N, C-alpha and C positions, 0 to 999 in steps of 0.2 A: 667567494664562498658565502659571505655574509649578506649579499644583496637580497636574496629571496626573503630571508628572515626580517631584514630591515623593512621591506615592503609589507610584510605580514604585520609587523608591529605598528606601522603607520596606519594600516587599515583598521585594526581593531581598537586603536586609541581614539579614533574619530568619534565625536559625540553623535554623529549620524552616519550610518553605514548602509550601503546598498549591496544586497546579496541576491544572486540569481539561483533559483532552485529548479532542478531538472529531474524528471523521473518518467519512466514508462512502466506501467504496471503489468501484472501477469496476464492480463487480457490482451496485451500488445495491440491496443487500438490506436493509441496516440502517444506522442511525447508531450507531456505537460511542462510548460515553461512559465515561470513567474519571477518577476523582479519585485523585491520588497525593500522597504525602507525601515531600518531599525533606528528608533529615536531613543535617546537616553531617558530612562524612567518609564518607558512604555513596554509592557509585556508582549502585547500582540503587535506584530509588525504591520505596517501599512502596505497594501498591494499597490504598486505603481502600474503594472500591466501584467495580464495573464493571457496566455494563448495556448491552444492545442494544435499540434502539428501531426496530422494523421500519417501513419506509416504507409509507404507504398505497398500495395497488396502482395507483390512478390517478395519483398523484404520481410513483411509480416509472416508470410508462410514459411520462410527460412528460419525465422526466430522461433516460431512455434515448433517446427521440426527439430530444432536444436534442443528446445526444452523437453521434447518427447524422446530425446536420445537418438535421433536419426541422422545426426550430422557428425562426421569424423573430426578428429582433432584439428586438421588443417582448416576445415570449414569454420570451426569455432574461432580459430585465430583470426580468420578473415572477417567474421562477424564482429569480433571484438573491435577491430579497426573501423568497420563500417558504422557501428553504433556510436563510436566516438565522434566520427565525422557528422553523423546525423544530429547528434546532440549539439555539436558545435554549430551546425547550420541553424538549428532552432534558436540557440542562444544569441548568435549574431543577428538574426532577423529580429528577435525581440528587442535587443539593445538598440538597433537602428531605429526601430519604431518609438522607443522610449527616450532616445537621445541622452541616455545616462549610462556611463560606464560602471559596471559593477566592481566593487572592491574585492569580491570573492564569489565563487560558484560552489554550490553543493549539488553534486551529481550522483544519483542513486544508480544509474545505469539500468541495464535490462537483466532481470533475474533469469538465468538459464536453469539453475538447479538449486534447491534448498532442501537439505536433508537434516531433520531435527536430530538432536542427540538421543541416544537410546541406551539407557543404562550407563555402562562405562565407555560406550562408543561415543566419541565427541561428534558434535554437529559439523556439517560441511556446507558451504554456501558459495555460489558463483554468480556474480553480477558482471556482465561485460559492458564495454564502452570505454575505450582507452582515454583515461582522464588527461594524460599529457597532451593529447591532441586538442582537447578543449582548452587547456591552459595556454598552449601556444597560440591558438587562434583568438582567444579572448584577451590574452595578455595579463592574466591575473591568476592568483592561487586557486586551485580547485580541490575541494574536499570531497573524497569519494570512498568507496569500500567501507561503508558505515557498519556493516554487520560483523566484521571479523574481530573488532575489539572485544565485543561481547562473547563471541565464540571462543576466543583465546582465554577469556575469563571463565570458561566452562558453561556458557549459556547457549540457548538455541540460536541467538542472533536475530530473533524476531519474536513478536512484532515490535517495530520501532515507534509506530505512531503513538502508543500510550505515553512514551517519554515526553513527546511534544505536547500531547493533550495536558499532561500534568503541569508542564511549564507554562502553557498559555491559558488554560481554561479552569484550573482549580479555583474554586470560590471559597472564601472564608465563611459564607453564610448559607450556601446551597449545595446539596448533593447533586451530582450529575452523572449520567450515563452517556457515553459517546460511542457510537457505532460507525465504523468506516467500512463501506462495502465496495471494495475493488474487485479484482479477480478472486482474491481471498477476502473474507470478512474478519474483522477483529473488533473487540470491545474494550472499552476503558471504563473502569469504575473510579470516580473521583468523589470520595466522601468529603464533606465540607472540612476545611482546614487549610493549612499551608504546607509547602514542601512535598516530599514524596511519601510520607507516612500514611499507610493504609491504602495507597493507590494499587489497583489491580488491573491487569490487562492480559488478554490472550487472544489467539486466533480462534474463531468459532467454527470454521470450516469453509465451505465454498461461499463465494460472493457471486460474482457474475460468471465464473469460469465454466461451470458445468452447463449453464444455460447457453453461453456463447458457443461452447464446443458442439453441443448437439444441434443447435440451430444452424451453425455453419456446415456441419456434417450432412444434415438432412436437406439443406438447401444447396448442396454441392458448391458451397462457397459464394453463392450469389448474394447472400446476406450473411453477416457475421455476428449479429446480436438481435435480441428481441427489443426493438426500440419502443420505449414507453410501456413495455409489457403488453403490447397489443396482442401478440400471439398467445401468450399465457392466458390472458383474459378471455380469449375466444375458445380455449381448450378445456379439456376435462382431466382432472387429476386421476391417475391410475393408482389406486391404493396398494396393489401388490408390488408394483415397481417402487412406490414410495417407501414401503417397508424394506424392500431389498437394499435400497440405497443406504439405509441406516446401518448396514453391515460393512460399510467401507472401513478398512482397518484404521483404528485409532480415532474414529469419529467421535466417540463419546468419552474419550480419556479425560481425566481431570486436569485442570491447568497446573503448571504452565504448558500450553500447547501451541504448536505452530504447524502449518501445513504447506505443502508444495503443490503447485498447480498440476504438474505432471503426475504426481502420485494420486491426487484426487481424481483426475480424469481416468487414469488406468484402473483405479479402484472402483470407480463407478461403472466403467465398461465391464469389468469382471463381475460386479454384482448384478448387472442386467443382462449378462450373456445368455442366460437360459430363456429369456422372454421373447426373443425375436425383435422385430421392428416395432416402434411406437405406431399407434393408429394414425397419427398425423403429426406434423411439425408443431401444431398448436397444442396437442396433448403432451408432447415432449416438453415444450416450454412450460406448460402449466404444472406438470409433475416436478420438474427440476426447480422451478421457482418455489413451489410449496416445500420442497426439501430444504432449500436454502433458508426460507423463512423459519422452518422448524428448528434448524440448527442455531440460528441467531436467537430465536425466542428461548430456546433451551439455555443458552448462555446467560441471557438476562435473568431467567428464573434461578440459575445457579447462584446469583448474587444474594438471594435470600430476602427476608423480610426487611432488613435494614435499607435495602435499595428500592423497596416497593413503591415509594412515592416520588422517586427521583425522575425528573424529566429526561426524555431520551432524545438525543440529537443525532441525526444520520448524515454522514458525508460520503464522498466517493461517487463513482459512476452509478452505483445502485440507487442513490437518492433521486436519480432521474427516471428510474423505472417506476412509473406511476402505479402499476399493478402490484409490484413487489411491496412498495410502500403501503398500499392499501391493505394487503394481506398481513403485513407485519403489524400494522396498526390494529387490525381486527384480532390478531392472535394475542397481542399484548394489552388489549383494552381492559380496564378504562384508562390505562396510562396514555399520555400524549406522546406521539411519535412525530418529531419535527425535523424539518430540513435544517441542517447545521449552518446554512448560510445566515440564519438569524443570529449567529454568535459572532459575526463580523468578518468571516472569511468564506467566500463562496464554496459550496460543497465540492464542486469540481476541482477547485484549486488547492484543497487542503493538503493533499499528499505532496505536491510540489512545494508548497509553503513549508511543510514539515522538514524537507531536506535543506531548505534555506536556513531554517532555525537550527537544525543539527549542525550545519556547516559553521554558522556563527558561534555556536557553543564550543565546537571543537577548536576554532581559532582562538577563543578566549581561554581554552584549557578547562572548560567546564565538563564534568563527567555526567552525561545524561543517561548512561546505561542504568537500567532498573532491574536488579536481581529478582525482585518479587514478580516481575513480568516474564523474564527469560530464563530464570533458574541459574543465572551466573553466580559465581562466588562473591563478586564485588562489582561495584559500579564502574563501568569501563568508559574510557574516552572513546567516542564513536567517530571514526573517520581517519583516513590517511590523507597525505598532502601531495599534490603535484604542482610544480612551479613552472612558469614559462621560461 
């Protein structure tokens, strides 16, 4: 009975540890896998290797259908097993290429539903991807189910990235704003200083999810994203539809805020129901990109004058959308909007690295939950454990 804990203690007491981070975002475009090295005395881990493993189109369609509530319980159970196997496939492939065995794995899994708390009604969240499968195949402890510790403490369970931002990027001499644009976008305000005092973070609304949804829908699945923002750049923003999108429930609520992909998509479809079809796929991409930019810019502006001179660093898949980045830069000018790769971790890898960091913290018993971000009663230990 003591064997798993002995191996856990052995791993966390090493001056140098290797942890593998796994995640698939709400866009369901790929499994991000990263192996990082934690060295004693260093805050930011070193990336050994990072890769993206794209989902099979049929499996992606099943996962999106599950997130939309169109898959019965038996199907969810089967997807839970499937996602565990696919994450293990990615982890094994990464490890073979790196020739280094990880001491631990941090697996976020695939979010199927995330329901924020509402008044006295607690939050609920579901990430699938059987962690014991990964533990058995990798032969090491897997930290998973990161959101429920915070939910049990009365929080939303999201966003989690601000906790990692504060741990890795807070500067004693410089204010910083970090924006992560995945399927959902979130923001972190890091006032100069140390520790968690004064740090804020919240979901701003859609990242890539609405753009991806409408591009895939209008292209009948032939394409699933607006690569580099080329479609949006060629399109025209529809001001009436743009205004209607602002009526999505909860969109302008004060923080702490968190959003679910399915709720945003259904809310946007309801808001646009009376307009008929977009004039073109380009106009749809342009309008939805502009809406995404407006929600992110609004969040930055909510931080007030104290954050007016702070540099803005952007990570996540949205950092690769050249048109979105240009529009965001224009909206927030004269502030500088920069790719967060300049902070030492590639923008694409940041979320996978975040779950390696959260796993390492959980194994050391460090509570990275941030009540100011999620609305929890206290800082929670984030993560549960699966042993081989």
